N, C-alpha and C positions, 0 to 999 in steps of 0.2 A: 395392798397384796404386790403392788410394783417392788418393795424391795424386798419381798421375799422373792421374787421371781428373778431378780438381778442376782441374788445370794445364790439360789439353786441354779441359775446358768453358768455362774463363776465357779461353783467348784470343781466340774470336770478339767477345765481349763488348768486351774492350779496343780490337780493333781498330773496333767501332762506335764505342766514346765517341772514338777519335784521328779517327775522318771527322766527326763531330759538332762536334768542336772546329775540327776545317779549315773545315767548313761557316760556322759563326758568325762565324771571322775572316774569309773572303771575304765573307760579307753585309755585313761594316761597311765596304766598300771603297764610295767616293762616286765612281767613273769611272765617268761616264755610258754610256760604251762597253761597259759590262761589264753592262747590264741582260739582256741573253740569255744571256750566259756564266752570272751569277748564278744564273737560271731553270734552265740546264742544270746547273750544279754543285749544287744544290739538289736537282733530281730526281736527280741520280746520289748524292748524300750520302743520300736517301731510301732509295733502291733498296738501296743498301750495308746500312744501316740494317736494314731490311726481311729484307735476305737473313741478315745475323748472326743476327738474333732467330730466324727461321725454322731455320738451323742448329742454334743451341742449344737450341731449344724440340725441334728433329727431334732432337738427340742425347740430349738428357734422356728421351724417350720412348722411343729406342731402348735406352737404358741400362736404363731401367725395365721396359721387354719383356724383354731379358736376364736381367736378375734375377729376373724374375716366373716364366722358365722354367726358369732352375735351379733355382729353391725345387722346384718339381716334377718334377724331371728325376731320375732314378734313377743311381747312382754307376756309373762305367765300369768299376771293379774288379772281375775275376771274382769270382763268390760264393762265400762260405765253406761253402755247401752245396749241392749239385746242384738243380737245379730238380725234379726228382722225388722228393726227399729223404725226402717224408712219402707218398709212393703205398705203396700195400699191397705192390708188390714189392720196394721198397727197404727200408721198414721195417716188414712186418706185423706184428710186435710194438708197434707204437705207432700202428696206423691206427685202433683202437677205444679209445675212453678217456672218461674222465668229464671231457671237455673244457668242460663247459659250467658253471662254478662257478658260476654267477648264478643257477641252480636246486638246490633242495634234493637230487635226484638226476635224472641225466640220463647218456644218453652222446651220442656222436656222431664220425662219421669228420673226420680230419685232411684235409679236400678243402675247396676254394671252395664246392661245391655239395654239401653232405653230407647223409647220411642221420642222421636224428635221433632220439632216444626219451626218454621224460621220463615223471617223475611228477606226478600231483596227488591231493591226500587232502582230505576233507572230514568232520568229525565231523557227524552229521546229528542235528537239534533240538536241539544243543546251544544255539544261538539263534533267538531269534523270526526268520522269512523266511527268505532265502538262507542256506545254512552258509555258513561261512569256509572258502573254497576256499585252500588251501596250494598254491604251485607256487615263487615267485621268492623268493630270499634277501629280506628286509625287515629294515631295521634294528628298526622298530616294528611289527611285526604280532605281537609276542607269543610267537613261537616259540623256544626254547632253552631250554637249552642244547643245542648240535646242534655236530658237527663229527665228523671219520673216528679211529675209535680204531683202524685199522691202515688202512695205504694205501700199496702198494711204489712207484707211480707209472709200474705197469708192467700188471699182470695181476690185482690182488686189492685189493678193498678193504671194509671194515665201518666203519658210519658211524652212530650212535646221533642221534635227534632227537627231544627233549621238546618236546612240543605239550598243554600242559593237563594233561588228565587221561589225555591218550595218551601212550607211548612207543612210537617207530618205530625198526626197524632197518633199514637197507638194505644188503645186501649183493650185490657181484658179483664173478665169476671168469672168467677167460678161457683158452680150449684153443685152443692153435697148430694149424696145421694148412692145406694149400690155399694158395691163390694170393691171397687175398682178405681177410687179416686174421683168420680162424679164425671160432671160434664163441665164443660166451660166454653166460652164464645170470647171471640177477638172482634174489635173493630179498628179500623185504618183508617184514617180520614186524612186527605193530602189538598191542601188549599194553596191559594197565592199567599206570599210572606207579605206582599203589600197588596192592600186593600185598593180598589180602582184599576188594577192590572188588566192591559187591555189584549192584549197578546199571551191568550192562555196556551202554557205549555202541554206537549202531549208526553203522559208518563206512564212507565210501566211499572206495575207488582206482580212479584215474584212470591208466589205462598206456595212453601215445600214442605215434604214429608220425608224423613230418612229411616230408616230401619236399620239395626246393627246387625242381624244374624238370619233366623230362618222364619222372623215373623210374616204374616201374610198381608199383602196390601192388594187390594181388586178394586182399580180405578173402573168407572161409568163413565164412559165418553157420551156427550152430546153432540150437536152439531157444531160445526167450525171450529174444533179443539175445545171446547168447553165441556169440564167435568161436571158431571151432575152431581156426583158425590163419589168418595171412596170410602170403602169397606175393609175394614180390618180384622186381624184377631193375633193377639199375642196372648202367653202363658199367665203374663201378670195383669193384663187389661180385659181380657174376655174379648169379645165382640165388642166393636165399635164402629162408628161413621164420621167420616170430615162432610160437610157439606159447605160449600163456597156460594155465598148468596149473590146475584147479579149487583151491581154498584148502582148507588141512588148519590141523588145530590144532597150534599150533608145538611142533617134535618127534615130531610124528606123519607117519602117509602115510594115514589115512583121509580122505577128502574131507571138506568142511564146508559146508553149503549156503548158496548166496551167489545174489543176485538181480543180473541182469547189463543193461545198457543200455547203447547203441551210438550213435556219430555218426561222421559221414563227410561231407567237405567240402573243398573248394579250401581252401588254404593261406592265411589272412587276414593272414599276415604273422607273423614269429615274436614281437614284443612285444606283439601282439593275441592268441596264444592263450587267457591266461588269461578274458580279458573275453569272448570267444566262448562260452569252455565257460559260463561264470557266465550269460551270457544264455539259453543253452540249456538248463540250470535250470529250466525251467520247468513240468514236471508232477508230478503226485505219483503215486505208485507204491506198492505194499505188500509189502512182505519177509514172508513167511510160512513158515520152515522146518517141514518136518512136526511136528505135533503142538503146536506152538508159537502164541502169538497173535500177529495181525497187528500190523505196525509201517510208517507211513509214512515214504515218504522223498522228497525230490526228486530226479530222474531226467533223464537226456538221451533222446532218444526211443530207442525199442526196436527200431525197425525198421531195417535197413540201408540207408538211402534216402539217395542220393549229393546232396546240397544245394550249391546254385550251382554247378549242372553245366552246361556250355555247349553247343551244337547239336553239338559235334564231339566230344564226353567233356569231359576235364577243360581247365580253361583253361590258354591257351596261355601254358608257362613257369613256371605259378605254383606247382605241387606239390598236394600231398594233405596233408588232416590227418585220422588217422582214430585215435579213442578209442573204450576201452574201458572202462566203469565198472563197477565190481564193489561190492557193497553186502552186508555181513554183520554180525553181532555181533564183539567182540573177544572173547578173543586168536584172529588166526589168522596165517598164512604163505602168500605166491603166490610160484610161482615164475614169471619170464618165461624162456623159452628162443629165443637166437638162433642159427640153425644156416646155415651157408654151405655151399652144395652143393660147392663145391671141397673144402672141409675136411673134408664127409662121405664124400665119393668118397676123398680121400685118406687116408683109416683112422679118422677120428672116428666114422663109423658103428658101426663093429666095437667102438668103447669103451662105446657104451652113450648115450641120451641124458643131457648135463648139468642132472638135476633129481632132487628127492627124497633119497633115500640117496646117491646118487653125488655130487651138489650137496654136501651135508653133510658129506660125507667131503674133497672138494675144498677147502671153504672152511676146514675146521681145519687140513688139512695146509699150506696158505697161510698161517694166521695164525701155526703153529706156526714155519714155515720164517722168518715175517717176522722174530718175536721173537729168534731165534738169528742172523740176520743184524744185527739190531739191535744187539745186546751185542758182537757180533764188530767192528763197525762204531765204535760210539761209548765202550764199554766203562764205562757208567753203573755197573753192578754192580761190576766189578772195583776204580772208583774211590770205592765205598762209599755211593753215593746209596743211598735208600731204594726200596723197591717202588715208593711212591707217587710219587716223582721219577722215577725210570724210566719210568713210566705217562705222566707228563706230557711224558716227551722224546719216548717214542714217537707221543703225541697231535700234539705239535710237526711233528714230522715228516710224519705222515701226512695232517695238515691242510694242511701246505704243499704236499704233492704232489698231492693229492686238489684242490686250488687251481689248477692248472695247466689253461689253456684254451687253445684254437685258433679263432683269430679270423682274419677276411678281410673285407676292405673297402677303402674308400679315407678315409681323412682330409683334412681341411680345413687349408689350409695359407697363412698371409700372409706373402708374400715378405719377404725383407730388403732394404730399398730404399738399405743403405748408411749413411743417415743418421739418429741418434735425433733423435726429435721432429720428421720430416722431416713437410710440409704435404701431400706428394703423397698423392693417396688412390689405394688400390689394392684391390681385391678379392681377399678368399681365392679359392684355389683348390684345385680335387680334386688331392690324390696320385694316382700310379697303385694300382689294386687290389691289396692285397698280403696276404701269411699273416702270421702273428705264433702264436709258440706261445711261451707265457709264462706264470710265475705269476700272481697277481693280491695285491694287499695285504690285500684284504677280500670276501668273497662276497656281504657284505650292503649294503656302502656304497662299495666301490671295485674291482669286478669287471672289471677291464680291465688292460693293463698300465702301468705307470709306471717310466722308465726307470731313476730313481737308485734305487728300492727294488729292482727285479729283479737290480742287483750284490749287493744283501745275500743274496736268496732264494738267489741260486745258490751262494754260499758255504755253505751248508747241503746243496741238492742235490746238490752235487759231490763231498761225502763219502760220500754214498748212492749215486749213479750217476753215472758222469762223462757216458755218454754222452747222458743227459737235459740235461745242461748243455751240452754242445756243441751238441746241438739249439736249446735256448733262445737261447745267444750266436749262433750262426749265422741264426737268424732275426731277432733285434733287429739285426745288421748289414745283412741285407737292408733294412732300413729308410732306409739310408745314401741323401741325395740327392748332386746333383751337387758339391756344397760341401763334403759331410762331414758334415753337420746330421742327426741324429736326432733327433726331437720327442719332448718328455718324457711324454707324454703319448698313450695310443694308443685311440681310440676308433674303433674299425673292425667295420664292421655294423650291422645296425638295432637287434639287441639292445642292444648298447655304445650307440649314440647315444640309445634312448629313455631311458637311466638318466642324461644330462647334460645338465646346464642348457644354452641354447643358447649363454649367454656363453662358456662354457667349452668350447664345440667344435673352436675352432680354435687351433690351433696356431702359434708367431711362429717363422718360421726365424732370426731374430737371437738368440734365447734359447737358452741351453746349460741343464743340469743337471749335477749331479755326475756325474764318468766314475766311478761305481762299478763299470761290469762288467770293470775292469780290477783288481779286486780277486779275482775268481775266474781270471781271467785270471794274476796274478801267483802264486796258490794253484796252477794248473795247470803253470805255467812250474818251481816248486820241486818237484813231484812228478813231473817226467819221465815219464810215463805217455806211452808212443812213440805211441797214438792220440791223445792231447790234442796232442802235438807235432806230429804232422800235421795236425790241425785249425789249430792256432795259424798254420802254415806257410802254408795257405789263406787264413785270417782276417786275416794280418798288411797286407797291402796297405790292409785296410778298415778296421782298428783305428787303422794309420797314419794315413789321412785322417781319421778321426774325430778324434784327437788335435788333428792339424794345424790342423782347421777350430777346436776349443777354443781351442787357444793363440793363433792369430792372430785369431780374432773377438772374442774375450773379453780383449785386449791392455788394459794399463791407461795411465794417462797417461805413468808413465816407465817406463823398460826393467825388465823382471823384475816388473811390478805386474800386478795384472789385476782386472777389474771385471766385476760381471755385468752384462748388457744386460738391462734388462726390468721395472729396478725401477718402481714403482708412481708417479705422479704427486704431488706434498706436496698432498693438497686437504686442502680444510678440516676435513674430517670424520675423518682418519687421525691418530693419534697417531706413529705413525712409517709413512712407506709401505714398502709389505712388497717382500720380494724372493722372489719365488715361483720364478725358476729355480736359486736358490739350494737349495734343498728345505726351506729354513729358514724359511719363509714369514714370519712375524711378529717373527724374532728382531731385535732393534733396530740399525740400522744409523745412518748418519751420517744426522742430523734434517733436511736439505736434501739430497736427491738432486741430485748434479751428476756432470760428468766428470772429474773430480779426484780421486774415491774411489778407494780401493785395498783390495780385498776379501780378507783375510786367508785365509780359506778358500778361496777360488779360486784362489789361489796356492800353496796348499800340494795340493790335486788338482790342479792342472798337475803341480807338482815329482814327485806319485807317478807320475803318467803319463806323465812322461820316462822317469823312473827304470824302470817297468817295460817299457816300449815298446824304451827301449836295453837291457836285458836280454832282451830278447825278439829283438832284432836281432842281437845279437851270436851267441846260440844259436842263430839260423837261418842265420848267415851271411850276413845283408843288410849287407853293408858299407856301402854308400853310406847308407842309414838310419842305422845305427849312428856314423857319424861326422857325421851331422846332430843325434843325439840324446843323444850322450853326453856333449859340451861343454854341452848346454841343460841336462842331469837335472846335472852339476857345478856349472852355475851356479845353479840351484834350490836345491840342497842346499846352496850355502854359507851358513853363518849369518852373516857377514858382511854379504853382501845379505839376507837375511831381517831382521837386526836395523836396518839401514837403513832397512827401508822398514815395518817393520811392528813393530819393539819401541817401547812407550811409556815412558820413562824414568819419566815424572811416574805412572802407574799402574804401573810394575813388572810387564809382564805383555806380551803382544804383543796388537797390538788392530788393528782397522781406521783405516782414515783417510779425512778427508774434511770437507764443510762441516758444521759440527755445534754443537748447543748443548743441554745436560741441560734448561735452561728450556722444555720444552714438557711442556703436560698438556691434558687435553680437561676444558673445563668446560661446564655447558649454560646453552645459551643459546634462550633461545625464541623463534618457535616452530620452530629451525631443530633444537633438539636439542644434543646434546654435538657442539662443534667445538674444535679445537686454538687453543690460546692458547701463543703464543710472547714469552716474557718475557725478563730480561737472566740473565748477560749474551747479546747476539745472536749467530747463527751465525758462526764462523770455520773457518778450514783448522787442524784438529786431529786428534789420536788421540781414537778414540771409547770412550767408558767404558761398556761393555757386557759385563761378568763373566759369562762364559759358555762353553758349548762352542766358539763360534769361536775365544776364547781358547787354546782345549786343541789347537786343528789342528795345530799344528808338532808336538804330541806324540804326539796321537791315531794319526796317519799316519808316525811314527816317523822324524823327519826330523831331530831333534835328534841331537848324540854324547852317547853316555853321560857324558861329562866336559863336557857344555854346562854353562856357568854359568845357564843361565836354566831348566834341568829342575828345578833346585831349589824355585825360587819357584812354578814351576806345579803342583809335588806338593803342594806346601804351598795351593796355591788349592782344588784340588780333594777336599784332606783336610780343607779348615776348614768347619766345618756353618753359619757366618754366609754361606759362600759358595755352594758345589757340594755339599758332602757333606748325604747325606740317610740314613736309616735305612734306604731303598727305591731306592738308587742314587743316580747323580750326577744334580741338577736340572739343565735347560737354561739356566735363568740365574739368576746370583747372589740369594740371599734379601736381599743388600743393596742389591740395583740398584733405583734408581727406577722400573725398568719392569716389576720383578717384579710375576706375577700382574694386572697391567694390563690391560685391555683396547685394543682399536686404534682400537674404532670403538663406535659405541652399539650395533652389531648384530653386533662379531666380538670374542668372547671370547679370552682368551688362549691359545695354541697351543704356541710355542717360549719361554716365558717363566716357567719354573720345573718346568712338570711332567718326570717322567722319562721318555726315551725309549730302548728298548732296542736299538737300530742303534749310537747314540754312546757306549753305554755297555759295548757288544761292543769300539768300538773301544780303548775308553779300556781296559778287561782286558787286549787283546791288547797293549796300549804297555804296562801293567804289566808284565805276564810278560814281555815284551822285554827291558823295563830292568830288570828282577828276575832277568834271568838274565846279564846283561852285568858286567863288573867298572868298577866306579865309583863316586864318593861318595855314589849316590844307589841303589843297588843295594839293600842293606837295606831302604830306607823303601818302594822301589817293591814289593818283593813283599809286605813287608806290608800294603800298600793293596791290593794284586791279591786276598789272601786274604780282605780284610774285604768289600770290594766284592763278590766273587765270592758269598759268603754272604748281603749283602744283597739282591743282583737274584734269586738263585735262589730263595730265602726267600718274598720278596715274590710274584713270579710263582706261585709255587706256592699260597701263601695265597689268591690271587685267583682263582685258577682253581679251588681247592677250594671256596670261596664259592659263586661265579657259573657256572664249567663253562666260562669262557669266556679267551681270551689276548684280552686288548686292546690298542689303540694305544699308548696311553701309560698312564702311572699318576702319582699325587697323591705330590708330595715332601710332601706335609703327614700323611697317613695312609695312604699303598701304596694305595687303591683305585684298579682300573682307571677310565679315563676313554677318551673319544673313543669311536670305532665298535668294535663287535665282532660276531661273531669277528673278530680280526685276526692272521690267520694269514700273514702277509707276515712284515719281519723282528724282529718279535717273536719266531718260530721260534729266533730265535739262542740263547734259553736253553738250547737243546740243545748247541750249541757252546762256551757257557760251561760248562754243567754235564761238559761233555767235556774241557773245558782245550784246546779246538781253537781256536787263532787263527792 
């Protein structure tokens, strides 16, 4: 289509040049009788030129408008999920959940205008002035370790949070019933971190409820700022009631004295809740249990006075924010109960309020059921893993499930104008408002959906709960635009947008991302679950459209080659321009970006996609698609083609190809700082010498025949400690590479230049397991390497978890210590499947 557009757009300009030539010839005639004719001809020529230019410009404008519209138009294929799939009528068990991963503890409904609940806390008197208020997960707030001990992704969870001298345990359990998602209860326990602590601190808990529109909240206040209960009504939840029970000693039912404060106002906007509460903690109160000395604490107003109320009640469409502060000495526990009127009427009332001893029993019953189901699913005890390693596996799964969020909003999209480096200026446009149900890589640093991360997340989730995976995949496929593109980072809603620098808010419709959602699709296809196959039948048109967009939009300079669009330009401050769409960010590519590049990893991803979708089309009886995809898959998996485009004989491995030189380095040049200096030899078209993860991609995605002459050299590189092997896992870039451990700029430390990443190590272990079970000359070597690498990876992740209490984004290849952000409960949770040997 692009070639046709260029031909159509060239025709008027060529006609204009012909008219101009004719005009020049005519104007050179010296016939006296032709003066008037020359004037007329010149006027006609000018008119034609103007008309041609106008047509060309209008054509460009129409094309630009058309592309811009398609970028923010939803795909026409039927959705993989029904429009009401998140409603309490269709999915009552999933309607309520811990779908706010960026806060330490909170729940919300799967709804565009949800009812939200959350927890804040502060240790009174620990620091001068206003106490540190804990609410949202932050990388540098000193809280931690924290994470879910148990979480089943559905109805139960138990989380531990360490905050200095405090240890908080947050638990929830849901009770089904009625037509609105059922009932649920929380328990929050606060204890000293160290046993035998003599000076027990005074702690304030803040329980809050937020509405996002015209929902009704009716609080009933008792003595001294204590809420008896909160009644409410929404169109989705019907009538409901919140009850915050008096505090007790942990494990006891006897009430414990607490001081109460309350605050009620318009919803200031979810990103501003913390600051609003901080600003209202401006009055001193006394906490004095009977017989004890008084202690001062900073509190919210004690009377239930509506603040910021308009003349007709609450502000139009703004919602309400209602928060109860409870202050007392640790240790203590508090229960919060949510009861749905329809669930109560449907039989839950006869079961008794889910609090106190009933809540204790329910929590213990769910914990026991979780552990039994976990072993039945992953077989870690059966495989001989230690109790501590089994605990690590449970934490990995639970923290991934506890990080699933529900987001709603509009993303910003920069349209694909069809020409890289086009000077045509276009503004980002808003994508239609859409929901996303998705895991997140990190609650503290990346609490939003990332496309290539999510495929790895769902490899774990699908083993545990296939229905959850179908929900997540269906939501991601719902983000498809008219061209078949999905944005690689989803920043939906005010809370998500508030945590992202403005320069990263816009997603570019020309940029792809590894199609890792096809990894769980392949697992679903292999498993043959009828529910999975029914889902894949509905999802197939969108999967096919997404793959077709990738295959066509990222096509390379020669047939069956591919190139990531969106590399950084060759700026003087960058050692090697990054390739963010690849997911491997600063992994070294050709030193001088150009349209001649051929990217090995992208070709392998497209080959995997063609294989999976070809198999799926055959399974579903999609004959037309199978006839298209089958030959493409065969061509991409043919080693002759792969060799021709990516085997580098001089390097003895597969590699990228492009305009490249190794003679680049960063050197100090005052006052600019570090700048890139290109020496000799000058760049030329050649294979890129950057031994590392990309080198292994034909092996990682199992595209090589077990008898391939290239399999042995790749295994040798993998196993060589001078290159990729380390005692802690495979390093991302060979220790022998000149880019190993190098900064990409003065302010950009190395990322994929040596560190050990769990997602690629998981792919490597899966490939080693695969080739270790296939007859061939390298079977024994692959099996041996699998055993050794598995032990290294599991051992290091466990040691770092034991030392820090966190799973990390990446690990040092030098000493194994955790690096990057933490907790990283995204693809690092693949350690569970590695322990289970489930690839």
